[in-house]
C-alpha positions as CSV (number, residue, x, y, z in Angstrom):
1,M,73.7,-37.9,0.7
2,A,75.6,-34.9,2.2
3,V,75.0,-31.8,0.1
4,I,75.0,-28.1,0.8
5,N,73.4,-26.2,-2.2
6,T,70.0,-28.0,-2.0
7,N,68.6,-28.6,1.4
8,T,65.6,-30.8,0.6
9,G,64.7,-31.2,4.2
10,S,64.4,-27.5,4.6
11,L,62.2,-27.2,1.5
12,Y,59.8,-29.9,2.7
13,A,59.6,-28.2,6.1
14,Q,58.9,-24.8,4.4
15,Q,56.2,-26.3,2.2
16,S,54.6,-27.9,5.2
17,L,54.7,-24.6,7.1
18,N,53.1,-22.7,4.2
19,T,50.3,-25.2,3.8
20,N,49.6,-25.5,7.4
21,A,49.7,-21.7,7.8
22,R,46.9,-21.4,5.2
23,G,44.8,-24.0,7.0
24,L,45.5,-22.3,10.4
25,S,44.5,-18.9,8.9
26,T,41.3,-20.4,7.6
27,V,40.3,-22.1,10.9
28,M,41.2,-18.9,12.9
29,Q,38.9,-16.9,10.5
30,Q,36.1,-19.4,10.9
31,L,36.4,-19.2,14.7
32,S,36.6,-15.4,14.6
33,T,33.6,-14.8,12.3
34,G,31.5,-17.8,13.3
35,K,31.1,-18.7,9.7
36,R,32.5,-21.7,8.0
37,I,32.2,-20.1,4.6
38,N,33.9,-16.7,4.5
39,S,34.8,-16.6,0.8
40,A,34.0,-18.6,-2.3
41,V,37.2,-20.6,-1.9
42,D,36.0,-22.1,1.3
43,D,33.0,-23.8,-0.3
44,V,31.9,-22.9,-3.9
45,A,28.6,-24.7,-3.9
46,G,27.9,-24.0,-0.3
47,L,28.4,-20.2,-0.9
48,A,25.8,-20.2,-3.7
49,I,23.3,-22.2,-1.6
50,S,23.7,-20.0,1.5
51,T,23.4,-16.8,-0.6
52,R,20.1,-18.0,-2.0
53,L,18.9,-19.0,1.4
54,T,19.8,-15.6,2.7
55,S,17.7,-14.0,0.0
56,Q,14.8,-16.2,0.9
57,I,15.2,-15.5,4.6
58,K,15.3,-11.7,4.1
59,G,12.4,-11.9,1.8
60,L,10.4,-14.0,4.2
61,N,11.1,-11.7,7.1
62,Q,10.0,-8.7,5.1
63,A,6.9,-10.6,4.0
64,V,6.1,-11.1,7.7
65,R,6.3,-7.4,8.2
66,N,4.2,-6.9,5.0
67,A,1.5,-9.2,6.4
68,N,1.4,-7.4,9.7
69,D,1.1,-4.0,7.8
70,G,-1.7,-5.5,5.9
71,I,-3.4,-6.6,9.1
72,S,-3.0,-3.1,10.5
73,L,-4.5,-1.5,7.3
74,I,-7.5,-3.8,7.4
75,Q,-8.0,-3.3,11.1
76,T,-8.1,0.4,10.5
77,A,-10.7,-0.1,7.8
78,E,-12.7,-2.5,10.0
79,G,-12.6,0.0,12.8
80,A,-14.2,2.6,10.5
81,T,-16.9,0.2,9.4
82,E,-17.7,-0.5,13.0
83,Q,-18.5,3.2,13.5
84,V,-20.5,3.1,10.3
85,T,-22.5,0.2,11.7
86,N,-23.2,2.2,14.8
87,M,-24.4,5.2,12.8
88,L,-26.6,3.0,10.6
89,Q,-28.1,1.5,13.8
90,R,-28.9,5.0,15.0
91,M,-30.3,6.0,11.6
92,R,-32.5,2.9,11.7
93,E,-33.7,3.9,15.2
94,L,-34.5,7.4,13.9
95,A,-36.4,5.9,11.0
96,V,-38.5,3.7,13.3
97,Q,-39.2,6.7,15.5
98,S,-40.3,8.8,12.6
99,S,-42.6,6.0,11.3
100,N,-44.7,6.5,14.4
101,D,-47.7,8.9,13.8
102,T,-47.3,10.4,17.3
103,N,-44.7,12.6,15.6
104,N,-45.9,15.7,13.7
105,D,-44.1,17.2,10.7
106,K,-41.9,19.4,13.0
107,D,-40.8,16.5,15.0
108,R,-39.9,14.5,11.9
109,S,-37.9,17.4,10.6
110,F,-35.8,17.4,13.8
111,L,-35.3,13.6,13.4
112,N,-34.4,14.0,9.8
113,G,-31.8,16.6,10.7
114,E,-29.9,14.0,12.7
115,F,-30.6,11.4,10.1
116,L,-28.9,13.5,7.3
117,Q,-26.0,14.4,9.5
118,L,-25.3,10.8,10.2
119,R,-25.4,10.0,6.5
120,A,-23.0,12.8,5.8
121,E,-20.7,11.5,8.5
122,I,-20.7,8.1,6.9
123,D,-19.7,9.7,3.6
124,R,-17.0,11.7,5.4
125,I,-15.6,8.5,7.0
126,G,-15.5,6.9,3.5
127,Q,-13.8,9.9,2.0
128,N,-11.2,10.5,4.8
129,T,-10.3,7.2,6.4
130,Q,-6.6,6.8,5.7
131,W,-3.7,4.5,6.4
132,N,-0.1,5.7,5.7
133,G,-1.5,8.8,4.1
134,A,-3.7,7.1,1.5
135,N,-7.5,6.8,1.5
136,I,-8.6,3.2,1.9
137,L,-12.4,3.4,2.0
138,D,-13.3,5.6,-0.9
139,G,-12.8,3.1,-3.7
140,T,-9.5,4.7,-4.8
141,G,-7.0,2.7,-2.7
142,G,-4.5,0.1,-3.8
143,N,-2.1,0.1,-6.6
144,G,-4.8,0.2,-9.3
145,Q,-6.7,2.9,-7.4
146,N,-9.8,0.8,-7.5
147,G,-10.0,-0.2,-3.9
148,K,-8.2,-3.5,-4.5
149,F,-5.2,-4.2,-2.3
150,A,-2.5,-6.8,-2.9
151,F,-0.4,-7.7,0.1
152,Q,3.0,-9.2,-0.8
153,V,3.3,-12.1,1.7
154,G,6.0,-14.2,0.1
155,A,9.7,-13.9,-0.7
156,N,9.1,-14.1,-4.4
157,S,7.2,-12.1,-7.1
158,R,3.4,-12.2,-7.1
159,Q,3.1,-14.2,-3.9
160,T,0.2,-12.0,-2.7
161,I,-3.1,-12.1,-0.9
162,E,-5.6,-9.8,-2.5
163,M,-8.7,-8.2,-1.1
164,E,-11.1,-5.3,-2.1
165,L,-12.0,-2.8,0.6
166,P,-15.5,-1.3,0.4
167,N,-16.2,2.2,-0.9
168,L,-18.1,3.5,2.2
169,Q,-19.8,6.3,0.4
170,T,-23.5,6.9,-0.4
171,G,-22.9,8.5,-3.8
172,I,-24.9,6.9,-6.6
173,P,-25.0,7.4,-10.3
174,G,-27.6,10.2,-11.1
175,T,-29.9,10.5,-14.1
176,T,-27.5,12.0,-16.5
177,T,-29.9,13.0,-19.3
178,G,-28.3,15.2,-21.8
179,L,-24.7,14.3,-20.8
180,D,-22.1,12.7,-23.1
181,D,-18.8,10.9,-22.5
182,D,-16.6,12.7,-25.1
183,W,-13.2,13.8,-24.1
184,K,-12.7,17.6,-24.1
185,T,-9.2,19.1,-24.6
186,V,-8.7,22.2,-22.5
187,T,-5.9,24.7,-23.2
188,T,-3.7,25.4,-20.3
189,N,-1.5,28.4,-19.4
190,S,1.6,26.1,-19.5
191,T,4.9,27.8,-18.6
192,A,8.5,26.7,-19.0
193,E,8.2,25.2,-15.5
194,A,5.1,23.3,-16.5
195,K,3.0,25.1,-13.8
196,F,-0.7,25.4,-14.1
197,T,-3.3,27.5,-12.3
198,F,-6.6,25.8,-11.2
199,T,-9.4,28.3,-12.0
200,S,-12.8,27.1,-12.9
201,V,-15.0,25.0,-15.2
202,D,-18.2,26.4,-16.7
203,L,-20.4,23.4,-16.1
204,S,-24.0,23.2,-17.0
205,I,-26.6,20.5,-16.0
206,A,-29.2,19.4,-18.5
207,G,-32.5,21.1,-17.9
208,S,-34.3,17.8,-17.5
209,V,-32.0,16.9,-14.5
210,T,-32.8,18.4,-11.2
211,A,-30.3,19.3,-8.5
212,D,-31.7,16.7,-6.2
213,T,-30.5,14.1,-8.6
214,Y,-26.9,15.0,-7.8
215,L,-27.3,14.9,-4.0
216,G,-24.8,12.4,-2.8
217,A,-23.1,12.1,-6.2
218,V,-19.3,12.1,-6.0
219,F,-17.3,14.0,-8.7
220,E,-13.7,13.1,-9.1
221,V,-10.6,14.8,-10.4
222,K,-7.6,12.7,-11.2
223,I,-4.2,14.5,-11.5
224,A,-0.8,12.9,-11.6
225,D,-2.2,9.5,-10.6
226,K,-3.9,11.0,-7.6
227,K,-7.6,11.1,-7.2
228,F,-9.6,13.9,-5.5
229,Q,-13.2,13.7,-4.8
230,Y,-16.0,16.1,-3.9
231,Q,-19.5,15.0,-2.9
232,V,-22.5,17.1,-3.7
233,T,-24.0,18.2,-0.4
234,Q,-27.4,19.6,0.6
235,K,-25.7,23.0,0.7
236,D,-24.8,22.7,-3.0
237,V,-28.3,21.6,-3.9
238,D,-29.8,24.6,-2.0
239,A,-27.5,26.9,-3.9
240,K,-28.7,25.5,-7.2
241,K,-32.4,25.7,-6.2
242,A,-31.8,29.4,-5.4
243,A,-30.4,30.0,-8.9
244,V,-32.2,30.4,-12.2
245,D,-30.2,27.6,-13.7
246,S,-27.6,25.1,-12.6
247,V,-24.5,27.3,-12.9
248,D,-24.3,27.8,-9.1
249,L,-24.3,24.0,-8.5
250,A,-21.5,23.5,-11.0
251,T,-19.6,26.4,-9.5
252,S,-20.0,24.9,-6.0
253,I,-18.7,21.5,-7.2
254,V,-15.7,23.0,-8.9
255,T,-14.9,25.2,-5.9
256,G,-15.0,22.2,-3.6
257,L,-12.5,20.4,-5.9
258,K,-10.4,23.5,-6.2
259,Y,-9.8,23.6,-2.4
260,K,-8.8,20.0,-2.4
261,L,-6.4,20.5,-5.3
262,E,-4.8,23.6,-3.7
263,A,-4.3,21.7,-0.5
264,A,-2.6,18.9,-2.3
265,F,-0.4,20.9,-4.8
266,G,-0.3,24.4,-3.4
267,K,-1.7,27.5,-5.0
268,D,1.6,28.2,-6.8
269,G,2.5,24.6,-7.4
270,K,1.8,22.3,-10.2
271,M,-1.8,23.2,-10.9
272,Y,-4.1,22.7,-13.8
273,D,-6.2,25.2,-15.7
274,L,-9.6,23.8,-16.2
275,S,-11.1,26.9,-17.9
276,D,-13.4,25.8,-20.7
277,T,-16.6,27.6,-21.7
278,N,-17.7,24.6,-23.8
279,A,-17.3,22.0,-21.1
280,D,-20.2,19.6,-20.7
281,S,-21.8,19.0,-17.3
282,G,-20.6,16.6,-14.7
283,I,-16.8,16.8,-14.5
284,V,-15.6,13.3,-13.6
285,S,-11.9,12.9,-14.6
286,V,-9.2,15.4,-15.3
287,K,-5.6,14.6,-16.2
288,P,-2.7,16.1,-18.1
289,G,-2.8,15.7,-21.8
290,D,-0.2,14.2,-24.1
291,G,2.2,15.8,-26.5
292,D,3.6,19.4,-26.6
293,N,0.3,21.1,-25.8
294,A,0.4,19.8,-22.2
295,G,-3.4,20.1,-22.3
296,V,-5.9,19.0,-19.7
297,L,-8.5,16.5,-20.7
298,V,-12.0,16.8,-19.2
299,N,-14.4,13.9,-19.4
300,A,-18.0,14.7,-19.2
301,A,-20.0,12.3,-17.2
302,A,-22.0,9.5,-18.9
303,S,-24.6,7.5,-17.2
304,G,-23.0,5.5,-14.4
305,D,-19.7,7.4,-14.4
306,Y,-20.2,8.8,-10.9
307,V,-18.3,7.1,-8.1
308,E,-20.8,4.7,-6.7
309,G,-20.4,3.9,-3.1
310,S,-21.1,0.5,-1.5
311,L,-23.8,2.3,0.6
312,S,-25.6,3.7,-2.4
313,A,-28.9,2.3,-0.9
314,I,-29.0,5.2,1.6
315,G,-27.7,7.9,-0.9
316,G,-29.2,9.8,-3.7
317,S,-32.4,11.8,-3.7
318,G,-35.5,11.3,-1.7
319,L,-34.1,9.4,1.2
320,D,-35.2,11.1,4.3
321,I,-37.5,10.5,7.2
322,T,-39.7,13.6,7.0
323,T,-42.7,11.5,6.4
324,A,-43.9,8.1,7.6
325,D,-43.7,6.7,4.1
326,N,-40.2,8.0,3.6
327,A,-39.2,6.5,7.0
328,Y,-40.5,3.1,5.8
329,A,-38.4,3.3,2.7
330,G,-35.5,4.5,4.8
331,L,-35.8,1.4,7.0
332,Q,-35.5,-0.9,3.9
333,A,-32.5,1.1,2.6
334,I,-30.7,1.1,5.9
335,D,-31.3,-2.7,6.3
336,T,-29.7,-3.2,2.9
337,A,-26.8,-0.9,3.8
338,M,-26.3,-2.7,7.1
339,Q,-26.2,-6.1,5.3
340,I,-23.6,-4.7,2.9
341,V,-21.5,-3.4,5.8
342,N,-21.8,-6.7,7.7
343,E,-20.6,-8.6,4.6
344,K,-17.7,-6.3,4.2
345,R,-16.7,-6.5,7.8
346,S,-16.9,-10.3,7.7
347,M,-14.7,-10.3,4.7
348,M,-12.2,-8.1,6.4
349,G,-12.2,-10.3,9.4
350,A,-11.6,-13.4,7.3
351,V,-8.7,-11.7,5.5
352,I,-7.2,-10.6,8.8
353,S,-7.4,-14.2,10.0
354,R,-5.8,-15.4,6.8
355,L,-3.0,-12.9,7.0
356,Q,-2.3,-13.9,10.6
357,F,-1.9,-17.5,9.7
358,A,0.2,-16.4,6.7
359,S,2.5,-14.4,9.0
360,D,2.9,-17.4,11.3
361,N,3.7,-19.7,8.4
362,L,6.2,-17.2,7.0
363,S,8.0,-16.9,10.4
364,N,8.2,-20.7,10.6
365,V,9.5,-21.1,7.0
366,A,12.1,-18.3,7.7
367,A,13.2,-20.1,10.8
368,K,13.7,-23.4,9.0
369,A,15.5,-21.7,6.2
370,A,17.8,-20.0,8.7
371,E,18.4,-23.4,10.3
372,S,19.3,-24.9,6.9
373,R,21.7,-22.0,6.1
374,S,23.3,-22.4,9.5
375,R,24.2,-26.0,8.8
376,I,25.9,-24.9,5.5
377,E,27.4,-21.6,6.5
378,D,28.1,-21.5,10.3
379,T,31.2,-22.7,12.1
380,D,31.0,-25.9,14.0
381,Y,33.1,-24.9,17.0
382,S,33.8,-28.4,18.3
383,M,35.3,-29.3,14.9
384,A,37.0,-25.9,14.4
385,T,38.7,-25.9,17.8
386,T,40.0,-29.5,17.2
387,E,41.3,-28.4,13.8
388,L,42.9,-25.3,15.4
389,A,44.8,-27.5,18.0
390,K,45.9,-29.9,15.2
391,R,47.2,-27.0,13.1
392,N,49.0,-25.4,16.0
393,I,50.8,-28.7,16.8
394,I,51.7,-29.2,13.1
395,Q,52.9,-25.6,12.9
396,Q,55.2,-26.0,15.9
397,A,56.5,-29.3,14.7
398,A,57.2,-28.0,11.2
399,Q,59.1,-25.0,12.7
400,A,61.2,-27.4,14.8
401,M,61.9,-29.6,11.7
402,L,62.8,-26.5,9.7
403,A,65.3,-25.5,12.3
404,Q,66.8,-29.1,12.3
405,A,66.9,-29.1,8.5
406,N,68.8,-25.8,8.5
407,Q,71.3,-27.2,10.9
408,A,71.9,-30.3,8.8
409,P,74.5,-28.7,6.4
410,Q,76.7,-28.0,9.4
411,L,77.5,-31.8,9.4
412,V,79.4,-31.4,6.2
413,L,82.0,-29.3,8.1
414,Q,82.9,-32.4,10.1
415,L,84.0,-34.0,6.8
416,L,86.3,-31.1,6.0
417,K,88.3,-31.3,9.3
């Protein structure tokens, strides 16, 4: 039928051109990006699956890094315990030497000096070994500040490997006769900026408790979820012995804490006023109070509230090698401490081995997930280039047919001649 107003051939050619142009645009995008799915319209279900796989892959890759960080942390701790083992070996050697009666009292005092210095260094390692700025061998590490670490080694929640690092300190609970565990509210000089000034606490130690009892004990202050520890040293004990009562020992303890707090918060920063003339002995925990008073709570130590180190066998009072009998006792205590350290090191080695295998498995799973995602999401270039050639041919043919269709009405003019 010869008509002019409606050129159906041209309409069909235009429709074919538009359809083919969309297909050509899609395949060119796939070839340009390397992805078969560039938007939801390309593959609705495939997009959802590939997105979930991407989340899994990213989580697995981060879990691999987490596992490696965990290995680094434990290796740091294990390295510290290696040095502790070396010092314990030396302390044992000194104890054996002191046990021999060829040594006189002066000789044993010289040996004891090195013995006590090594024990103090073990405590210092426990108190100061850090990884990423946090203590890891004083019993306060981990999210719960209890020495327990959870390493996130999976792409999903709670896929963790947990371990507890030792508290490499020699502090032990002292005989806390006369102490109580009541909470004491301390008034602070709170300002509008909520700033506090750390001053002092008037501590007193019950008369039936000697200063030697506190040698090695670790007192702790907790502020803003951070813990600060101070261990009673021989110098503190000597200060107490020189005093009429125990005030000097308490002052020495508080002063040691004060320096640590000022180093952490600054003298003019967010400090805490611990002034309290009625405070009981043995400050263990301090934290901001609740409510409008912004008070500070002081917990007096009850029996067992001191921080007890894993190496408590070589801590506390009376452990020295100034006599043969003391040296014999020291040998037993050191053997016990070495057994504990060996067990902790074995545990750390076992967890390191586990984390290494976990890391390898995570890498393998991530690779397989990436392979699965590739099958769904990535462009198959052999198919895409074939499709491109096909679309180009169709496009050229459609353009030629559209030109022919547009020329068709010209035939009507022949009828008018």
